[in-house]
C-alpha positions in Angstrom: 24.5 130.5 294.0 24.6 127.5 296.3 22.5 124.8 295.2 20.1 123.2 297.7 18.3 119.9 297.5 15.3 120.1 299.6 13.2 117.2 300.4 10.1 117.7 303.1 9.6 114.5 304.5 6.0 113.7 306.4 3.6 111.1 307.0 -0.5 110.8 306.4 -1.4 110.6 309.7 -0.2 113.6 311.2 -1.2 116.9 309.8 -0.4 117.3 306.5 -1.8 120.5 305.5 0.0 122.5 308.0 3.3 120.3 307.2 3.3 121.4 303.6 2.7 125.0 304.5 5.8 125.3 306.3 7.5 123.2 303.8 6.6 125.8 301.3 7.8 128.5 303.3 10.9 126.9 304.3 11.4 126.4 300.3 10.5 130.4 300.1 12.8 131.3 302.7 15.9 129.7 301.4 15.2 131.0 297.7 15.0 134.6 299.2 18.3 133.8 300.9 20.0 133.5 297.5 19.8 129.5 297.0 18.9 127.5 294.2 16.4 125.1 295.1 15.9 122.1 293.7 13.4 118.9 295.2 9.6 118.2 295.3 7.5 120.9 295.9 4.8 118.3 297.4 5.3 116.3 300.8 7.5 113.3 300.3 5.3 110.1 301.9 5.9 107.3 300.1 8.4 105.1 298.7 7.5 106.0 294.9 8.3 109.8 296.5 11.8 109.2 297.7 12.6 107.5 294.5 11.7 110.5 292.9 13.1 112.5 295.3 16.1 111.1 294.8 18.1 112.8 292.0 17.6 116.3 293.4 20.5 115.3 295.3 22.9 115.3 292.4 25.2 118.0 292.1 23.6 119.6 295.6 26.0 121.4 297.6 23.9 121.2 300.6 21.2 119.0 301.4 18.4 120.4 303.6 15.9 117.4 305.0 12.6 119.7 305.8 10.9 117.6 308.6 7.4 118.8 307.9 5.6 116.4 309.9 7.1 112.9 311.7 8.2 110.3 309.4 10.5 106.8 310.1 14.0 106.8 308.9 13.0 105.1 305.7 13.8 107.7 303.4 16.8 108.9 305.3 18.3 105.1 305.0 17.4 105.5 300.9 18.8 109.2 300.3 21.4 109.9 302.6 23.2 106.4 302.9 26.9 107.2 302.1 26.4 110.7 301.4 29.3 113.0 300.9 27.8 116.6 301.2 26.0 118.2 304.5 23.2 117.0 305.6 21.0 119.7 307.1 17.9 118.7 309.0 15.4 121.7 309.6 12.6 120.6 312.5 9.6 122.8 313.0 8.1 123.8 316.5 4.6 122.4 317.3 1.7 124.4 316.4 -1.7 124.0 317.8 -3.6 124.7 321.3 -3.1 123.1 324.5 -4.8 119.8 324.6 -4.7 119.3 321.2 -3.3 116.2 319.3 0.6 116.6 318.4 0.0 117.9 314.7 3.5 117.5 313.3 6.0 115.9 315.7 8.7 117.2 313.4 11.6 117.2 316.1 11.1 113.6 316.6 11.4 112.9 313.0 14.4 114.9 312.8 15.8 112.6 315.5 14.7 109.4 313.9 16.3 110.8 310.9 19.7 111.5 312.7 19.7 108.5 314.7 19.6 106.1 311.7 22.1 108.4 309.5 24.8 108.6 312.4 24.3 104.9 313.3 25.2 104.4 309.5 28.5 106.4 309.9 27.3 109.5 308.6 26.6 113.0 310.2 23.7 115.6 310.5 23.1 119.4 311.7 20.0 120.4 312.9 18.4 123.7 312.8 15.1 123.8 315.2 12.5 126.7 314.5 9.9 128.0 312.2 10.8 129.8 308.9 9.8 133.3 310.5 12.2 133.0 313.5 14.9 135.8 312.9 17.2 133.0 314.4 16.3 130.5 312.0 17.2 132.9 309.0 20.3 133.9 310.3 21.2 130.0 311.1 20.3 129.3 307.2 22.2 132.1 305.8 25.4 131.1 307.2 24.5 127.5 306.3 24.5 128.7 302.6 27.8 130.3 303.2 29.5 126.8 304.2 29.2 127.6 308.0 26.8 124.8 309.5 25.4 124.7 313.0 28.1 123.2 315.2 26.4 120.6 317.4 27.9 121.1 321.3 30.4 119.0 322.7 29.1 115.8 324.1 30.2 116.1 327.7 31.6 112.9 329.8 30.0 111.7 332.7 30.0 113.7 335.9 28.7 113.9 339.5 28.8 111.4 342.3 28.8 107.3 342.2 27.2 105.1 344.5 28.5 102.4 346.4 29.6 99.5 343.7 27.8 96.7 346.1 24.1 97.6 346.4 24.5 98.3 342.7 26.2 94.8 342.0 23.1 93.4 343.9 20.9 95.5 341.6 22.7 94.5 338.2 22.3 90.7 339.7 18.6 90.9 339.8 18.4 91.4 336.1 20.2 88.1 335.6 17.7 85.7 334.3 15.0 88.0 333.6 13.2 87.9 330.3 12.0 90.3 328.2 8.6 90.1 325.6 9.0 90.9 321.8 6.2 91.4 319.7 6.9 91.7 316.3 9.9 92.9 314.1 11.3 96.8 314.5 8.9 98.8 312.4 10.5 99.9 309.5 12.6 102.9 309.1 13.0 102.6 313.5 16.5 101.6 313.6 16.5 102.4 317.4 13.9 99.4 317.8 16.7 97.4 316.5 19.1 95.3 319.0 21.7 92.8 319.5 20.4 89.9 321.7 23.5 88.4 322.7 24.8 91.8 323.7 21.7 92.2 326.0 22.4 88.8 327.6 26.1 89.5 327.8 25.6 92.7 329.5 22.6 92.3 331.6 21.8 88.5 332.1 18.4 89.2 330.0 17.0 87.0 327.3 14.2 87.7 325.2 11.0 85.8 324.4 9.4 86.5 320.8 5.6 86.8 319.7 4.7 87.7 316.0 2.3 90.3 315.7 -0.2 87.9 314.0 0.2 85.5 316.9 -0.4 88.6 319.7 -3.6 89.8 317.4 -4.9 86.2 316.9 -4.7 85.7 321.0 -6.9 89.0 321.5 -9.9 87.7 318.9 -9.8 84.5 321.0 -10.3 86.1 324.2 -13.8 84.6 325.4 -16.7 87.5 325.4 -16.9 87.1 329.7 -13.0 87.2 330.4 -13.1 90.5 327.6 -16.1 91.9 329.6 -14.4 91.3 333.1 -11.2 93.2 331.9 -13.5 96.1 330.8 -15.2 96.2 334.2 -12.3 96.3 335.7 -10.8 98.8 333.9 -13.9 101.0 333.8 -13.8 101.1 337.7 -10.0 101.8 337.7 -10.1 104.3 334.9 -14.0 105.7 335.3 -13.7 107.9 332.1 -13.2 104.5 329.7 -17.2 104.3 330.3 -17.1 107.6 327.8 -15.3 105.9 325.2 -17.0 103.8 322.3 -18.0 100.5 323.6 -16.5 98.7 320.9 -13.1 100.2 321.1 -13.1 99.7 324.5 -13.6 96.3 324.1 -10.8 95.5 321.8 -8.9 97.4 324.4 -9.7 94.6 327.0 -9.1 92.3 324.8 -5.7 93.0 324.0 -5.1 93.9 327.5 -6.2 90.5 328.8 -4.3 88.2 326.0 -1.0 90.0 326.2 -1.5 89.8 330.3 -1.8 86.1 330.1 1.4 86.2 327.8 3.3 88.3 330.3 2.4 85.6 333.1 2.5 82.4 331.1 5.7 83.3 330.1 7.1 85.0 333.0 8.5 88.3 331.2 9.8 91.1 333.6 8.9 93.7 330.4 7.2 93.8 327.0 8.3 96.0 324.2 5.5 95.8 321.7 5.4 96.5 317.8 2.0 98.6 318.1 1.6 99.6 314.8 0.5 99.2 311.8 -0.5 95.9 312.4 -2.7 96.5 315.5 -4.7 99.7 314.4 -4.9 98.5 310.5 -5.9 94.4 311.1 -7.7 94.6 314.8 -8.9 98.2 314.8 -7.3 98.7 317.5 -4.5 101.0 319.4 -2.5 98.9 322.3 -1.6 102.1 324.4 -4.2 101.6 327.4 -3.3 98.0 327.7 0.3 98.8 327.9 -0.9 101.3 330.6 -2.2 98.5 332.1 0.2 96.3 332.6 2.6 99.1 333.6 -0.1 100.0 336.4 0.2 96.1 337.4 4.1 96.2 337.3 5.2 94.8 333.9 7.4 97.7 332.4 6.1 98.3 328.5 7.5 100.0 325.5 5.9 100.6 322.5 7.2 100.5 318.7 9.1 97.5 320.3 12.3 99.1 321.6 14.3 96.5 323.2 16.7 99.2 324.1 14.2 101.4 325.4 12.5 98.4 327.6 16.2 97.0 328.7 16.9 101.0 330.1 13.4 100.4 332.0 14.5 97.6 333.2 17.9 98.8 334.7 16.6 101.7 336.2 13.9 99.6 338.1 16.6 97.5 339.2 18.2 100.3 340.8 15.7 101.8 342.3 13.6 104.1 340.1 10.3 103.0 340.1 7.9 103.2 337.5 9.4 104.9 334.3 8.1 106.0 330.6 9.1 105.7 327.8 8.8 108.9 325.9 9.8 111.3 322.2 11.2 115.0 322.8 8.8 116.7 320.6 9.2 120.3 321.2 11.4 123.2 323.2 10.3 126.0 324.9 13.7 128.3 324.5 12.5 130.8 327.0 11.3 128.7 330.0 14.4 126.4 329.5 11.6 123.6 329.0 11.8 120.3 327.0 8.1 118.9 326.1 8.3 114.8 326.4 5.4 112.9 325.1 4.0 109.6 324.0 0.7 109.0 322.7 -1.1 107.5 325.5 0.6 104.2 327.2 2.0 105.8 330.7 1.0 104.1 333.8 -1.7 106.1 335.3 0.1 105.9 338.6 2.4 108.3 336.9 -0.3 110.9 336.2 0.4 114.4 337.5 -3.6 113.4 339.1 -4.0 109.6 339.2 -7.6 110.1 339.7 -7.8 112.3 337.1 -6.1 110.2 334.4 -8.3 110.2 331.7 -9.0 107.6 329.0 -9.8 108.6 325.4 -9.7 107.7 321.5 -5.9 107.3 320.4 -5.2 110.9 319.4 -3.5 109.9 315.9 -5.6 107.4 314.2 -9.0 108.3 316.3 -9.5 103.9 316.8 -8.0 102.0 320.0 -8.0 103.5 323.4 -5.1 106.0 324.8 -4.3 107.5 327.9 -4.6 111.3 327.7 -3.6 113.1 330.8 -0.5 115.3 332.2 2.4 113.5 333.7 3.7 113.6 337.2 5.4 116.6 338.6 8.6 116.8 340.3 12.6 116.2 339.7 12.9 113.7 337.0 15.9 111.8 335.4 16.2 110.9 331.7 18.0 107.5 330.6 18.8 105.7 327.2 20.8 102.8 326.6 21.9 102.9 322.8 24.2 101.3 320.5 28.0 103.5 320.2 28.7 104.3 317.1 32.2 104.8 317.9 32.7 101.4 319.4 30.7 98.8 317.2 28.6 96.3 318.9 28.8 98.2 322.1 26.3 100.2 324.2 26.6 104.0 325.5 24.3 105.6 327.9 22.7 109.0 327.8 21.7 110.7 331.0 20.4 114.1 332.2 17.8 115.3 334.8 15.2 118.3 335.3 12.2 119.4 336.7 8.4 118.0 335.7 6.5 121.5 336.1 2.7 121.5 336.8 1.2 122.4 333.4 -1.9 120.9 331.3 -1.5 118.3 329.0 0.3 120.3 325.9 -0.6 117.6 323.4 -3.2 114.5 323.8 -1.6 111.4 324.7 0.8 112.0 328.2 2.6 115.2 328.3 5.7 116.1 330.8 6.9 119.8 330.4 10.6 119.3 331.7 13.0 122.1 332.7 16.3 120.8 332.5 20.0 122.3 333.8 21.5 122.4 331.0 20.3 124.9 327.8 17.3 123.1 326.5 18.5 123.7 322.9 21.8 122.7 323.6 20.6 119.1 324.8 18.4 118.9 321.8 21.3 119.6 319.4 23.4 116.7 321.6 20.6 114.2 321.1 19.8 114.8 317.5 23.5 115.5 316.1 25.1 112.9 318.4 22.7 110.0 316.8 20.8 109.5 320.0 17.6 107.4 319.7 14.2 109.8 319.5 12.9 107.7 322.6 14.3 108.2 326.1 13.3 107.1 329.3 11.4 109.4 332.0 11.8 108.7 335.7 11.0 110.2 338.5 13.3 108.6 341.3 16.8 110.0 340.8 19.5 107.0 340.4 22.0 108.6 338.6 24.5 107.8 341.5 23.8 104.2 340.8 23.4 104.4 337.2 26.8 105.9 337.0 28.2 103.5 338.8 26.8 100.5 336.7 28.1 102.2 333.7 31.6 101.9 335.4 30.8 98.5 336.2 29.8 97.5 332.7 31.8 99.4 330.9 29.4 101.7 329.3 30.5 105.0 328.3 27.8 108.2 329.4 27.1 111.2 328.2 25.7 113.1 330.8 23.8 116.9 330.4 
């Protein structure tokens, strides 16, 4: 009888009741399949929970981390660094009705765990599906027999290249640009860590830093008349803002004003902002709508202080992609070969399926702060992401794919795109997770893949393209 350590990770800001139901079902299925299951029955959500779970790994033949909901990768860094046994990440599908909040964000949590583990030199396997799915049962039975799911081979770059001279000109436009960073990388968000010298060496981009404390203090210092003027301007552009609690909308206006002043005063080409936990816990605001406002004004913005995500946005912009958006991969519709790409409401309203109906609402997770709540633009899209290369320490690699953003209601509160991709969607997700790519990718509505391939050639950056 194989011994399995089952670690169910979650975060309190998601639907923990539903997470617990699925974690219990996962445990029951493993036991039914003949495993001797060890590990905590309750959700692992605190540092104390992580420490209490660690002894379950002793003597385990297989470690199954059930990503019962999203969690940052702190538990993975503590529990799985140097792990000498197979690690299986199990992500669930998203429940809830269309238009409801994202209850679990389980797949994104697995993606973030995998990035931390692979970046640290380890390896992961992925099962994506609910405990009642026959394919999940079969995959678990094989895993208990020692046949872990094999990730698809990562493809090399393919397709046409653009002429090098225009691409060189685009890359040259990046030199001398300044990227504004608010705060440090959030704990457990390894994709938000970066090498400033590498960014400067490859792209000529420098960074300008601002502490979260200073950013919050700047928002608090905004004069009421200035804040009110921004609120009036934002409401004229986004009339649904009038239906949001005035105190929340006023805070959003103050954050917008202070961030705009900082980017203008410092001549910043883009901004990557540590948007939580301090903004909601100390200021009482999530800055999503403020990042959206700046993006509509021509300043690309990235949440969770994702530097390489912001650099990807600047690179795509320099190559002619126009406005872009940083997204999580949160769910897969296997039957339709569709990825659901989402983030919690910082998209430029220009990227809405219908900009005139780009609704603003209260942030879906924390129920405070203002965030967009609208589906994203339809039509051909491309997906790209610069990230560290585990095979070449101190260098970067590039992920590229493409698809079609389909007309659909906003599946999850925030901003959602349903993207039909060319390769099997399940294979792409397997590659994304087991390949150790970040949970954030950049979505663009102008296809600049030929120029991007040429840029990668010129910069010596290897490309994985689906």
